C-alpha positions as CSV (number, residue, x, y, z in Angstrom):
1,M,71.9,-92.7,182.8
2,K,74.1,-93.2,185.8
3,K,75.6,-89.8,185.4
4,T,72.1,-88.2,185.3
5,I,71.1,-90.1,188.4
6,R,74.3,-89.1,190.1
7,R,74.0,-85.4,189.3
8,K,70.4,-85.2,190.4
9,L,70.9,-86.9,193.7
10,I,74.1,-85.1,194.6
11,R,72.2,-81.8,194.0
12,E,69.3,-83.0,196.2
13,R,71.7,-84.2,198.9
14,N,73.7,-81.0,198.9
15,S,70.4,-79.0,199.3
16,L,69.8,-80.6,202.7
17,D,69.8,-77.9,205.4
18,A,72.2,-78.4,208.3
19,E,69.6,-79.3,210.8
20,K,67.9,-82.0,208.7
21,W,71.3,-83.4,207.6
22,A,72.4,-83.8,211.2
23,R,69.1,-85.1,212.4
24,D,68.6,-87.8,209.7
25,S,72.3,-88.7,209.9
26,A,71.9,-89.4,213.6
27,A,68.8,-91.5,213.0
28,I,70.7,-93.6,210.4
29,Q,73.7,-94.1,212.7
30,E,71.6,-95.0,215.7
31,K,69.9,-97.8,213.6
32,L,73.3,-99.2,212.7
33,L,74.6,-98.9,216.2
34,S,71.6,-100.9,217.5
35,S,72.0,-103.8,215.0
36,D,73.4,-107.2,215.8
37,F,75.8,-107.0,212.9
38,Y,77.5,-104.0,214.4
39,S,77.5,-105.4,218.0
40,R,79.2,-108.6,216.8
41,A,81.8,-106.8,214.7
42,E,85.3,-106.6,216.1
43,A,86.8,-104.7,213.2
44,I,85.0,-102.2,211.0
45,L,85.8,-100.0,208.0
46,A,83.8,-96.8,208.0
47,Y,84.0,-94.0,205.4
48,A,84.9,-90.5,206.7
49,H,82.0,-88.4,205.5
50,F,82.3,-85.2,203.5
51,G,79.9,-82.8,202.0
52,R,76.3,-83.8,202.8
53,E,77.0,-87.6,202.9
54,V,75.4,-89.4,205.8
55,K,77.6,-88.6,208.8
56,T,79.7,-91.4,210.4
57,D,81.0,-89.5,213.5
58,M,78.7,-91.3,216.0
59,I,79.6,-94.7,214.6
60,I,83.4,-94.0,214.8
61,A,83.1,-92.6,218.3
62,D,81.0,-95.5,219.5
63,A,83.4,-98.1,218.0
64,F,86.3,-96.6,219.9
65,S,84.2,-96.7,223.1
66,R,83.5,-100.4,222.6
67,G,87.2,-101.2,221.9
68,K,86.6,-102.2,218.2
69,T,89.3,-101.8,215.6
70,V,88.4,-98.8,213.5
71,C,89.6,-98.3,210.0
72,I,88.9,-95.7,207.4
73,P,89.9,-95.7,203.7
74,Y,93.4,-94.6,202.7
75,N,92.8,-93.4,199.2
76,F,95.5,-93.6,196.4
77,M,94.3,-90.9,194.0
78,E,96.5,-92.0,191.1
79,T,95.3,-95.6,190.9
80,K,91.8,-94.8,192.4
81,T,92.3,-97.6,194.9
82,L,92.0,-97.8,198.7
83,L,93.4,-99.7,201.7
84,P,91.9,-100.0,205.2
85,S,93.9,-97.9,207.5
86,V,93.7,-98.1,211.3
87,I,92.9,-94.9,213.2
88,H,93.1,-94.5,217.0
89,S,90.9,-91.4,217.4
90,P,88.8,-89.0,215.3
91,D,91.8,-86.7,215.4
92,D,93.6,-89.1,213.0
93,I,91.2,-88.1,210.2
94,D,92.5,-85.5,207.8
95,R,89.4,-83.4,207.1
96,S,91.3,-81.0,204.9
97,A,91.9,-83.6,202.2
98,R,89.8,-83.7,199.0
99,I,88.4,-87.0,200.3
100,P,88.8,-87.2,204.1
101,G,91.2,-90.0,205.1
102,P,93.9,-90.8,207.7
103,F,97.0,-88.6,208.0
104,D,99.2,-91.7,208.0
105,L,98.7,-95.2,206.4
106,R,98.5,-97.9,209.0
107,P,97.4,-100.9,206.9
108,F,94.9,-103.4,208.2
109,T,94.3,-106.8,206.5
110,A,90.9,-106.5,204.7
111,E,90.1,-110.2,205.4
112,K,90.0,-109.5,209.1
113,L,87.2,-106.9,208.8
114,D,83.7,-107.9,209.9
115,L,81.7,-104.9,208.7
116,L,82.1,-102.4,205.9
117,I,80.1,-99.1,206.2
118,I,79.9,-97.8,202.6
119,P,78.7,-94.4,201.2
120,G,76.7,-94.0,198.0
121,V,74.9,-91.5,195.9
122,A,72.1,-93.9,194.9
123,F,71.0,-97.4,195.9
124,D,68.2,-99.8,194.8
125,R,66.4,-102.5,196.8
126,L,68.6,-105.2,195.3
127,G,71.7,-103.6,196.8
128,N,73.0,-102.0,193.6
129,R,74.9,-98.8,194.2
130,I,76.0,-95.7,192.4
131,G,79.0,-94.0,193.9
132,M,80.7,-90.7,193.1
133,G,82.1,-92.2,189.9
134,S,85.8,-92.9,190.7
135,G,85.3,-96.5,191.6
136,F,87.4,-96.6,194.9
137,F,85.0,-98.8,196.7
138,D,84.1,-101.0,193.8
139,R,87.7,-101.9,193.2
140,F,88.2,-102.6,196.9
141,L,85.0,-104.7,197.3
142,K,86.1,-106.9,194.3
143,E,89.1,-108.0,196.3
144,I,87.6,-108.8,199.7
145,K,86.4,-112.2,200.9
146,K,82.8,-113.1,200.9
147,G,81.0,-113.0,204.2
148,I,82.0,-109.5,205.3
149,I,78.8,-107.6,205.8
150,K,78.5,-104.5,203.5
151,A,76.2,-101.8,204.9
152,G,75.3,-98.8,202.8
153,L,74.2,-95.6,204.5
154,A,71.8,-93.3,202.6
155,F,69.0,-90.8,203.1
156,D,65.7,-92.3,202.1
157,F,65.4,-90.3,198.9
158,Q,68.6,-91.9,197.6
159,V,66.9,-95.4,197.5
160,L,65.3,-95.6,194.1
161,D,62.2,-97.7,193.3
162,G,63.5,-99.2,190.1
163,I,66.7,-101.1,189.4
164,I,69.6,-98.7,188.8
165,P,72.0,-99.3,185.9
166,F,75.0,-101.5,186.9
167,E,78.1,-102.8,185.2
168,D,80.0,-106.1,185.7
169,W,82.5,-104.3,187.9
170,D,79.9,-102.7,190.2
171,E,79.6,-104.3,193.6
172,K,76.4,-104.6,195.6
173,V,75.9,-103.9,199.3
174,D,74.1,-106.4,201.6
175,M,71.8,-103.9,203.3
176,I,70.9,-100.2,203.1
177,I,70.1,-98.2,206.2
178,T,68.1,-94.9,205.9
179,E,66.4,-92.7,208.4
180,K,63.1,-94.4,207.7
181,R,63.9,-98.1,207.0
182,T,66.4,-100.9,206.7
183,L,66.4,-102.8,203.4
184,F,68.1,-106.2,203.2
185,A,69.5,-107.2,199.8
186,K,70.6,-110.6,201.3
187,E,67.8,-112.8,202.7
188,D,70.1,-114.5,205.2
189,L,70.7,-111.1,206.8
190,M,67.0,-110.4,207.0
191,A,66.5,-113.8,208.6
192,E,69.0,-112.8,211.3
193,N,67.1,-109.6,212.0
194,N,64.0,-111.3,213.6
195,E,63.7,-109.2,216.7
196,L,60.0,-108.1,217.3
197,V,60.7,-104.4,217.9
198,D,58.1,-101.8,219.0
199,N,56.5,-99.8,216.3
200,P,58.6,-101.0,213.3
201,G,58.6,-98.8,210.3
202,S,59.5,-101.6,207.9
203,P,58.3,-105.2,207.5
204,I,59.6,-107.5,210.2
205,H,60.9,-111.0,209.6
206,L,58.5,-113.7,210.8
207,T,59.2,-117.4,211.3
208,D,57.4,-120.4,212.7
209,A,59.3,-119.8,215.9
210,N,58.2,-116.1,216.5
211,F,54.8,-116.0,214.8
212,D,52.7,-116.6,217.9
213,E,54.7,-114.1,219.9
214,A,54.1,-111.5,217.1
215,L,50.4,-112.1,217.2
216,K,50.4,-111.5,220.9
217,K,52.6,-108.4,220.7
218,Y,51.0,-106.5,217.8
219,Q,47.3,-105.6,218.0
220,L,47.1,-105.2,214.2
221,I,49.5,-107.0,211.9
222,V,49.5,-107.9,208.2
223,V,51.5,-111.0,207.3
224,D,52.9,-111.4,203.8
225,F,53.4,-115.1,202.9
226,W,56.0,-115.1,200.2
227,A,59.0,-116.8,198.5
228,S,62.2,-115.6,196.9
229,W,61.3,-117.2,193.5
230,C,57.8,-115.6,193.3
231,M,57.7,-112.6,190.9
232,P,54.3,-111.2,192.2
233,C,55.9,-111.3,195.7
234,K,58.7,-109.1,194.5
235,M,56.2,-106.8,192.8
236,I,54.2,-106.2,196.0
237,A,57.3,-105.9,198.3
238,P,57.8,-102.1,197.7
239,T,54.1,-101.5,198.4
240,L,54.4,-103.2,201.7
241,E,57.5,-101.3,202.6
242,K,55.7,-98.1,201.8
243,L,52.7,-99.0,203.9
244,A,54.8,-100.1,206.8
245,E,56.4,-96.7,206.9
246,K,53.1,-94.8,206.2
247,H,51.2,-96.6,209.0
248,K,54.0,-97.0,211.6
249,G,52.5,-97.0,215.1
250,S,49.1,-98.3,214.0
251,V,49.8,-101.3,211.7
252,V,52.7,-103.7,211.7
253,F,53.7,-105.6,208.5
254,G,55.5,-108.9,208.6
255,K,57.0,-111.2,206.0
256,M,57.2,-115.0,206.3
257,N,59.1,-117.1,203.7
258,V,56.9,-120.2,203.0
259,D,60.0,-122.2,201.8
260,E,61.7,-121.7,205.1
261,N,58.6,-122.1,207.3
262,Q,56.0,-124.8,206.7
263,S,53.9,-125.1,209.8
264,T,52.4,-121.6,209.9
265,P,51.5,-121.5,206.1
266,A,49.9,-125.0,206.5
267,K,47.9,-123.9,209.5
268,F,46.4,-121.0,207.5
269,N,46.0,-123.1,204.3
270,I,48.3,-120.9,202.1
271,M,47.9,-122.3,198.6
272,S,49.0,-119.2,196.5
273,I,51.5,-116.5,197.1
274,P,51.7,-113.7,197.9
275,T,49.0,-114.1,200.4
276,L,48.3,-111.3,202.9
277,I,46.5,-112.2,206.1
278,I,45.3,-109.5,208.5
279,F,45.3,-110.3,212.2
280,R,43.5,-108.2,214.7
281,D,44.0,-109.0,218.4
282,G,45.5,-112.3,217.4
283,K,42.6,-113.4,215.2
284,Q,42.4,-113.6,211.5
285,A,40.4,-110.6,210.2
286,G,40.9,-110.6,206.5
287,Q,42.9,-112.0,203.6
288,L,44.1,-110.9,200.1
289,V,45.8,-113.0,197.4
290,G,48.1,-111.7,194.7
291,A,50.0,-108.5,194.0
292,V,47.1,-106.2,194.9
293,P,47.3,-102.4,194.8
294,E,48.1,-100.2,197.8
295,K,44.6,-98.8,198.0
296,T,43.1,-102.4,198.1
297,I,45.3,-103.4,201.0
298,E,44.4,-100.3,203.0
299,E,40.7,-100.8,202.4
300,K,40.9,-104.4,203.5
301,I,42.9,-103.5,206.6
302,F,40.8,-100.6,207.8
303,G,37.5,-102.0,206.6
304,S,38.1,-105.5,208.2
């Protein structure tokens, strides 16, 4: 199964024309560069892209300009392991190698890294990952300390709707950044990402603290009241992500965890989850309860 997925998506990725590859790679990198996680990081490990992988040239150049410590993987082909190796400029990358890496090994202690930028052939919304099949990153991730943020970069077609097959040795990423959206596999990272951006293309994180501000900022917003233990909430989540992308610029979608925020759910008498409430010009304009279909949500939004 994993081999079939890998072959299919590598073919699709390799078929990207140069213009689309460069354009979407730039959009993905810009998203990462604007994140708090990247801004706070003092030392990063970024893969050196090859083939039609999402490019990392902008990230590496920006990290140098900000004075960050930049590492790329030094790959040991016989053991299929890697070590973080410091580079001082893009010229330190050997692009002629089978897997691009540094010309010389300058080891850096993995525990001192703040952010790992990881490639993949396929991801799912839970952070499961399929790589090229050699296991370099899986072996490395097994050994690093918890708390280092692991960001996967992928084109949106590489994020699968279902759960991809995984083994005990496979390691998850914490977030996946595509040209269209950012998916958080760890709720605490999503909670940190609570900036009310203009025209979001994915659901924003809402709290008791920023809820009133969101109602003032967005003319039309659909709020999903949910909880991590709620299976119907998990079922409707991909639908809301799809709608947030589809109606970007006209409708904003937000998510509020009812276990972490009590006052707002109480104010609107939330008794069952998921509950979707539509707000237009700051006032409640409609409500849906349960894991309802995409068409029902759209009809309620545009008919309310």
